[in-house]
C-alpha positions in Angstrom: -97.9 130.3 34.2 -95.4 133.7 35.1 -94.8 134.4 38.6 -92.4 136.6 40.4 -91.1 133.8 42.5 -89.8 131.4 39.9 -88.9 131.7 36.4 -88.9 128.3 34.4 -88.2 129.9 31.3 -84.9 131.4 32.8 -84.0 128.2 34.3 -84.7 126.3 31.0 -82.4 128.9 29.3 -79.5 128.4 31.9 -79.5 124.8 31.4 -79.0 124.9 28.1 -76.4 127.6 28.4 -74.4 125.7 30.3 -74.7 122.4 27.8 -73.7 124.9 25.0 -70.6 125.7 27.4 -69.5 122.6 28.3 -69.7 121.3 24.7 -67.9 124.4 23.4 -65.5 123.6 26.0 -65.0 119.9 24.8 -64.8 120.8 21.4 -62.1 123.5 22.2 -60.2 120.9 24.1 -60.1 118.4 21.5 -59.0 120.7 19.0 -56.3 122.4 20.5 -54.9 118.7 21.7 -55.8 116.6 18.7 -57.5 113.9 20.6 -60.9 112.6 20.5 -60.9 111.6 24.3 -60.5 114.0 26.6 -61.4 111.8 29.8 -61.8 108.2 30.2 -65.9 108.8 30.3 -65.6 110.1 26.4 -65.3 106.5 25.3 -63.6 103.9 27.7 -63.3 101.0 24.9 -61.7 103.7 22.5 -59.3 104.7 25.3 -58.2 101.1 26.2 -57.8 100.0 22.9 -56.2 103.0 21.7 -53.7 103.0 24.8 -52.9 99.4 23.9 -51.8 100.5 20.0 -49.9 103.3 21.3 -48.0 101.0 23.6 -47.3 98.9 20.6 -46.3 101.7 18.2 -44.1 102.4 21.0 -42.1 98.9 21.0 -42.3 98.5 17.4 -40.3 101.6 16.9 -37.9 100.8 19.6 -37.4 97.0 17.9 -36.8 99.0 14.7 -34.2 100.7 16.3 -32.7 97.5 17.5 -32.7 95.6 14.2 -30.7 98.8 12.8 -27.9 98.5 15.2 -28.4 94.7 14.2 -27.5 95.6 10.7 -24.8 97.9 11.6 -23.1 95.0 13.8 -23.3 93.0 11.1 -21.9 95.5 8.6 -18.9 95.8 10.7 -18.7 91.9 11.2 -18.7 91.3 7.3 -16.2 94.3 6.5 -13.6 92.7 9.1 -14.5 89.2 7.6 -13.8 90.6 4.0 -10.5 91.7 5.1 -9.5 88.4 6.4 -10.6 87.0 3.4 -8.4 89.8 1.4 -5.2 88.8 3.6 -6.2 84.7 2.9 -6.1 85.1 -1.1 -2.9 87.1 -0.9 -1.5 84.2 1.7 -2.6 81.4 -1.2 -0.8 83.5 -3.7 2.6 83.4 -1.6 2.0 79.9 -1.1 1.9 79.2 -4.5 4.8 81.4 -5.3 6.9 79.3 -2.7 6.0 76.1 -4.1 7.7 77.5 -7.4 10.9 75.0 -8.4 12.9 77.7 -9.3 13.0 79.4 -5.8 15.6 78.6 -3.0 14.9 78.2 0.7 16.2 81.6 1.1 14.0 83.4 -1.1 11.1 81.4 0.2 12.1 82.7 3.7 11.8 86.0 2.2 7.9 85.6 1.1 7.4 83.7 4.5 8.2 87.3 6.4 5.3 88.7 4.5 3.3 85.4 4.9 3.7 85.4 8.9 3.2 89.2 8.9 -0.3 88.6 7.4 -1.0 86.0 9.6 -0.5 88.4 12.5 -2.6 90.9 10.8 -5.7 88.2 10.6 -5.7 87.7 14.6 -5.1 91.3 15.0 -8.4 92.2 12.7 -10.2 89.6 14.3 -9.3 90.6 18.2 -10.1 94.6 17.1 -13.4 93.8 14.9 -16.0 95.2 17.6 -18.7 97.2 18.0 -19.1 99.2 21.5 -16.8 96.9 23.4 -18.3 93.4 21.8 -16.0 91.2 19.8 -18.1 90.2 16.7 -15.6 87.6 14.9 -13.3 86.0 17.2 -16.1 83.7 18.5 -17.3 85.8 21.2 -20.6 85.7 19.3 -20.6 81.9 19.1 -23.5 80.1 20.9 -22.2 77.4 23.3 -24.3 75.2 25.7 -23.0 74.0 29.3 -24.7 70.4 28.4 -21.5 68.2 27.5 -22.2 64.9 25.1 -20.3 62.4 26.7 -21.2 59.6 24.2 -22.7 59.1 21.1 -23.1 55.6 19.7 -25.8 53.7 17.6 -28.5 51.3 19.4 -30.3 48.6 18.8 -32.6 49.4 15.2 -36.4 49.3 15.3 -38.3 47.6 12.5 -40.6 45.0 11.6 -38.8 41.7 11.6 -41.5 39.5 10.6 -40.1 38.1 7.1 -38.7 35.3 6.1 -35.4 36.5 6.5 -34.1 38.0 10.2 -35.3 36.3 13.0 -37.9 37.8 15.3 -35.6 38.2 18.2 -32.7 39.5 15.8 -30.9 42.3 17.2 -30.2 44.0 14.5 -27.0 46.5 15.6 -24.6 49.4 14.1 -21.5 49.4 15.9 -19.2 52.4 15.8 -20.3 56.1 15.2 -21.3 56.5 11.9 -24.0 59.2 10.9 -25.1 57.7 7.4 -26.3 55.1 9.1 -28.7 56.7 11.6 -31.7 57.2 10.5 -33.8 54.9 7.9 -32.5 51.8 6.1 -34.8 52.4 2.8 -32.5 52.6 0.5 -30.8 49.2 1.8 -29.7 46.9 -0.9 -28.6 43.1 -0.4 -26.8 40.5 -2.6 -26.0 36.9 -1.2 -23.6 34.6 -3.4 -21.0 32.4 -3.1 -17.5 34.3 -4.0 -13.9 33.8 -2.5 -13.6 37.2 -1.2 -16.0 40.3 -0.6 -14.1 42.2 -3.5 -13.9 39.3 -5.8 -10.1 39.6 -6.5 -8.6 37.0 -4.2 -7.1 34.0 -5.5 -7.5 31.7 -2.5 -9.2 28.5 -2.8 -11.6 29.6 0.3 -15.2 29.9 -1.4 -18.0 31.1 0.8 -21.8 32.4 1.1 -21.2 36.1 1.6 -24.2 39.0 2.0 -23.3 42.1 0.5 -25.2 45.3 1.7 -24.6 48.5 0.3 -26.7 51.6 2.3 -26.5 55.4 2.2 -23.3 54.8 -0.4 -21.4 52.9 2.4 -20.5 49.1 1.5 -20.8 46.2 4.0 -20.2 42.8 3.5 -19.2 39.3 5.7 -15.3 38.9 6.0 -13.3 37.0 3.5 -13.0 33.8 6.3 -16.9 34.1 7.1 -18.5 31.6 4.6 -21.2 30.2 6.5 -23.9 27.8 6.4 -26.7 30.0 7.0 -29.2 27.8 8.4 -27.3 27.3 11.7 -24.6 30.3 12.2 -27.6 32.5 12.9 -25.7 35.7 14.0 -24.4 37.4 11.2 -21.7 40.3 11.1 -21.3 42.6 8.2 -18.1 44.9 7.9 -17.3 48.0 6.3 -15.2 47.9 3.5 -13.3 50.9 4.3 -13.5 50.9 8.0 -13.6 47.7 9.8 -14.7 49.4 13.3 -18.1 50.1 11.4 -20.1 46.4 11.7 -23.5 45.6 10.9 -25.1 42.4 12.8 -28.5 40.5 12.8 -29.8 37.0 13.2 -31.4 35.1 10.7 -34.0 32.3 10.6 -33.4 28.9 10.2 -33.5 28.4 6.4 -32.6 25.1 4.0 -29.0 24.3 4.2 -26.6 25.3 1.5 -23.2 23.8 1.5 -20.5 26.4 1.3 -17.3 24.6 0.3 -18.2 24.7 -3.4 -20.4 26.6 -5.8 -24.3 26.6 -5.3 -25.8 24.0 -7.4 -28.8 25.5 -9.7 -31.8 24.0 -7.6 -30.3 26.0 -4.4 -29.9 29.2 -6.2 -33.0 30.5 -6.0 -33.3 30.1 -2.4 -30.2 32.1 -2.2 -32.0 34.7 -4.3 -35.2 35.0 -2.2 -32.9 34.8 1.1 -31.4 38.2 -0.6 -34.4 39.7 -1.3 -36.1 39.3 2.4 -32.9 40.4 4.0 -33.3 43.5 2.0 -37.2 43.7 2.6 -36.4 43.4 6.4 -33.4 45.9 6.6 -35.1 48.7 4.4 -38.1 48.3 7.3 -35.7 49.2 10.1 -34.9 52.7 11.3 -31.3 53.1 13.3 -31.9 55.0 16.8 -28.5 56.7 18.2 -28.2 56.9 22.0 -26.3 60.0 23.2 -25.5 60.6 26.9 -25.2 64.4 28.2 -23.9 64.8 31.6 -23.5 67.5 34.1 -20.9 65.9 36.1 -17.8 67.7 34.4 -16.9 71.1 36.0 -15.1 72.4 33.4 -17.5 72.2 30.3 -20.4 69.7 31.9 -23.1 71.3 34.5 -21.6 71.2 38.3 -23.8 70.1 41.4 -23.5 73.5 42.6 -25.5 75.2 40.2 -28.6 73.5 41.7 -27.5 73.7 45.2 -30.4 76.6 45.6 -32.9 75.1 43.1 -35.4 72.2 43.7 -33.1 70.0 41.4 -30.4 69.8 44.6 -28.6 66.5 44.6 -29.2 66.1 40.9 -25.4 65.4 40.5 -23.2 63.2 38.2 -26.7 62.5 36.6 -26.8 61.3 32.8 -29.7 62.4 30.2 -30.0 60.0 27.7 -31.6 60.7 24.3 -32.6 58.5 21.6 -32.6 59.7 18.4 -32.8 58.8 14.7 -32.2 62.0 13.6 -29.2 63.4 16.1 -26.3 64.8 14.5 -23.3 63.0 15.7 -20.5 65.4 14.2 -17.9 67.0 16.4 -19.9 66.2 19.5 -22.7 68.4 18.6 -25.2 68.7 21.5 -28.6 68.7 20.5 -30.6 72.0 20.5 -33.1 72.0 23.2 -35.9 74.8 22.9 -37.4 74.8 26.2 -39.0 72.6 28.9 -42.9 73.0 29.7 -44.0 71.7 32.8 -48.0 71.2 33.6 -49.4 70.9 37.0 -51.7 67.8 37.7 -55.1 68.7 38.9 -57.1 66.1 40.7 -60.2 67.8 40.2 -60.3 68.0 36.6 -58.9 64.9 36.5 -55.4 65.7 34.6 -52.3 64.3 35.1 -48.9 66.4 35.4 -46.7 66.5 32.5 -43.3 67.7 31.2 -42.9 68.5 27.7 -40.0 69.7 25.4 -38.8 70.6 22.0 -35.5 68.6 21.3 -34.0 69.2 17.5 -37.3 70.5 16.5 -39.2 67.3 17.7 -41.8 67.4 20.7 -40.9 64.9 23.5 -43.2 64.3 26.5 -44.4 62.4 29.3 -47.1 59.7 28.6 -50.3 60.0 30.8 -50.8 58.8 34.1 -47.2 58.9 35.1 -47.9 61.4 37.7 -51.4 59.9 39.4 -53.9 61.3 42.0 -52.1 59.5 44.4 -49.0 61.9 44.7 -46.4 60.2 42.6 -43.2 62.7 42.9 -40.1 62.9 40.3 -37.9 61.0 43.0 -40.1 58.2 43.2 -40.4 57.9 39.4 -37.0 57.8 39.1 -36.0 57.5 35.3 -38.9 59.5 33.8 -39.1 59.0 30.0 -40.5 61.3 27.8 -41.2 60.2 24.3 -41.6 61.7 20.8 -45.2 62.8 19.4 -44.0 61.3 16.0 -42.3 58.8 16.5 -42.4 56.2 20.3 -38.8 55.1 19.4 -37.4 58.4 20.0 -37.0 59.2 23.8 -35.8 61.3 26.2 -34.6 59.9 29.9 -33.9 61.9 32.9 -33.2 60.3 36.2 -34.4 62.0 39.0 -33.6 59.8 42.0 -30.4 61.6 43.3 -33.0 64.7 44.4 -32.1 66.1 47.6 -35.9 65.7 48.4 -39.2 64.6 46.7 -40.8 66.8 44.2 -44.3 66.3 42.7 -45.8 68.9 40.1 -49.4 69.0 42.2 -49.3 72.9 42.0 -48.5 75.5 39.5 -45.9 76.9 41.5 -44.1 73.3 41.4 -44.6 73.3 37.9 -43.2 76.5 37.3 -40.0 76.0 39.6 -39.6 72.8 38.0 -39.6 74.2 34.4 -37.2 77.1 35.2 -35.0 74.5 37.1 -35.1 72.1 33.8 -34.4 75.2 31.2 -31.6 75.9 33.4 -30.3 72.1 33.9 -30.7 71.7 30.0 -28.7 75.0 29.3 -31.9 76.6 27.4 -31.0 79.9 26.5 -27.5 79.2 26.0 -24.7 81.6 26.7 -23.1 83.3 23.6 -24.3 84.9 21.0 -26.2 88.3 20.7 -30.2 88.4 20.5 -32.2 91.2 19.1 -35.8 91.7 19.8 -37.9 92.4 16.6 -41.3 92.2 18.1 -43.6 93.5 20.6 -42.8 90.4 22.7 -39.7 89.0 24.4 -39.8 85.7 22.3 -39.8 87.4 19.2 -36.0 87.9 18.4 -33.4 87.1 16.0 -30.2 85.7 17.9 -26.9 86.1 15.9 -23.9 84.0 16.0 -20.7 84.2 14.6 -18.1 81.5 14.7 -14.6 82.1 15.5 -12.3 83.6 12.3 -9.0 83.3 14.0 -6.2 81.6 12.6 -6.2 78.9 15.2 -9.7 78.3 14.0 -9.6 78.4 10.3 -5.8 77.3 9.8 -7.2 73.9 9.4 -6.4 70.5 7.1 -8.7 68.2 5.2 -8.7 66.1 8.5 -9.8 69.1 10.6 -6.5 69.5 12.5 -5.0 72.9 13.4 -1.7 73.4 11.5 1.0 76.2 12.2 1.7 77.4 8.7 5.2 78.1 7.3 6.3 78.6 3.5 10.2 78.5 4.0 10.3 75.2 2.6 8.8 73.7 -0.3 6.8 71.1 1.8 5.7 73.8 4.0 4.1 75.9 0.9 2.2 72.7 -0.4 0.8 72.1 3.2 0.0 75.6 3.7 -2.1 75.9 0.0 -4.1 73.4 0.9 -5.3 74.6 4.5 -5.9 78.1 2.9 -8.3 76.7 0.7 -10.2 75.5 3.5 -9.9 79.2 5.2 -11.0 80.8 2.6 -13.9 78.5 2.1 -14.6 78.7 5.6 -14.4 82.5 6.0 -16.5 82.7 2.3 -19.3 80.3 4.6 -19.2 83.1 7.5 -19.5 85.7 5.2 -22.3 84.4 3.7 -23.8 83.6 7.2 -23.6 87.3 8.2 -25.3 88.2 4.6 -28.0 85.8 5.4 -28.7 87.5 9.1 -28.6 91.3 6.8 -31.3 90.2 5.0 -33.4 88.5 7.6 -33.0 92.1 9.4 -33.7 93.9 6.3 -37.1 92.1 5.9 -37.4 92.5 10.1 -37.2 96.0 9.6 -39.4 96.2 6.4 -42.2 94.4 8.3 -41.5 96.5 11.2 -42.1 99.8 9.6 -45.7 98.0 7.9 -46.9 97.4 11.3 -45.8 101.0 12.8 -47.9 102.5 9.8 -50.8 100.3 10.3 -51.1 100.3 13.8 -50.7 104.6 13.8 -53.4 104.4 11.4 -55.5 102.1 13.6 -54.6 103.9 16.6 -55.3 107.2 14.8 -59.1 105.9 14.3 -59.9 105.6 18.1 -57.7 108.5 19.8 -56.9 111.2 17.1 -59.9 113.8 16.9 -61.8 114.6 13.3 -61.0 118.0 12.7 -63.8 118.7 10.4 -66.3 117.1 12.5 -65.4 118.6 15.9 -64.8 122.2 14.1 -68.1 121.9 13.0 -69.6 120.7 16.2 -67.8 123.9 17.7 -69.5 126.2 15.4 -72.7 124.6 16.0 -72.2 125.0 20.0 -71.0 128.5 19.7 -74.3 129.4 17.7 -76.5 127.8 20.8 -74.0 129.4 23.5 -74.9 132.8 21.9 -78.7 131.9 21.4 -78.5 130.7 25.3 -77.1 133.7 26.6 -79.4 135.9 24.6 -82.7 134.0 25.4 -81.8 134.0 29.1 -81.6 137.7 29.4 -84.9 137.8 27.8 -86.2 135.2 30.0 -84.9 137.5 33.0 -87.3 140.3 31.8 -90.6 138.3 32.0 -90.9 138.6 35.8 -90.5 142.4 35.6 -93.6 142.4 33.3 -95.8 141.5 36.1 -94.9 144.9 37.8 -97.0 146.8 35.3 -100.5 144.6 36.5 -99.6 146.3 40.1 -99.2 149.5 39.4 
């Protein structure tokens, strides 16, 4: 019905005009900005994902810049090491020349002048090779740890001692720190025989029964004067052929008596051979574990108690931490590599116990279930808390908490988090030194750069590892220098190889970042960027609808005027 009081047609045309106008405005905004989402209401989910991707891309671009900086730093370090290597080669040539018999000490002195100046030049290069004030090859980038290893010894071995050879209560021990005997004894070879001595070259009239053990290219045997009746002597001690301080000891089971004052009769030779095979079988099934004690009681190198006065570990001074493992490297007092502690709070409601876990030299150690029970057991009460390897229950880490100033539980997440942070600090996780470069979107995704000291005080070492002050003014000094320079050249070559490996790693990291940025940008575009072709089509259609709405609205506004003709 047509009415002069209302015009439904005009209102309808007006509403469509507003809709067309809004669509045109949105299309203009999208086309002019290049963005598909103008307001959050346009696509909430798409905006959320797109924003996350934008943040990821920004972070990856920064990480890519970080890899470029790392490559620049390593290139500078490699250049410095190359120059040091060139100088060492010249010094080697001078040392060889100084060792020529036709030269007098006076002429060697002239050669020594250049030699000593080259030594000073090495140290100058090492001191001044830096990037933005950070020294690169003087040891400043060497990873260090506050954790000091104060003891490293082999301990009782663990294994099946149930055969005919070793007594079930046998204590198999390895005395002396011998890295070659840490771990599995699976390649042990044993012989038992009558002989005058272990090398079969003595003329002494002292025949006796001897046990020979070869393990990891180390030769052990009973001593020359240790002929024994293995049915009664019990504990047998074998000494290393080249270092008598290294010994292996174990206890034999009772066995048929064999006289030791003469060669064995044929009747008992079979028993001797059987004894050898049984000893070999038992020892082959044994693994030798090493005890290492790390201490925080040494102020200059260790972990002084004052470091924890403001932490929950207050009072934990003069405390030793004992590691037992078959894998630890004993060379040069090397400290175990600790990747980080993880502490889980007790949850009585869920029936779960508090737990401490840590990764050491790639092995995961954890407290056993039930050590922290629902009755509120705490660390101080527990005293020595033992963490056991997930792979081998003979490998352990023992931490003594009895010196804590107050009791400490892990009943809440806050307590667990505080203990986790304190333990990581205590064990120097994230040790000082080195340079870390983030190569991903999270802080833990990083590559650490560590470069050892290449100064003369670090590389002028003889075959025994002692520092030498080189001087080629004499023939003897030239000979010593020649040996030391060979070691120094090998050291610098090794350092350059380490730097080269890091350069290669950063190149691949950079390539991976570039690929991630490309793919993330494509994904972000799908969520946030406007489809220009589709949106221009929408804009054209909305423009046509807008113009049509304006035209029709004008016609609709004329309809009430037609009613005046009826009145007139």
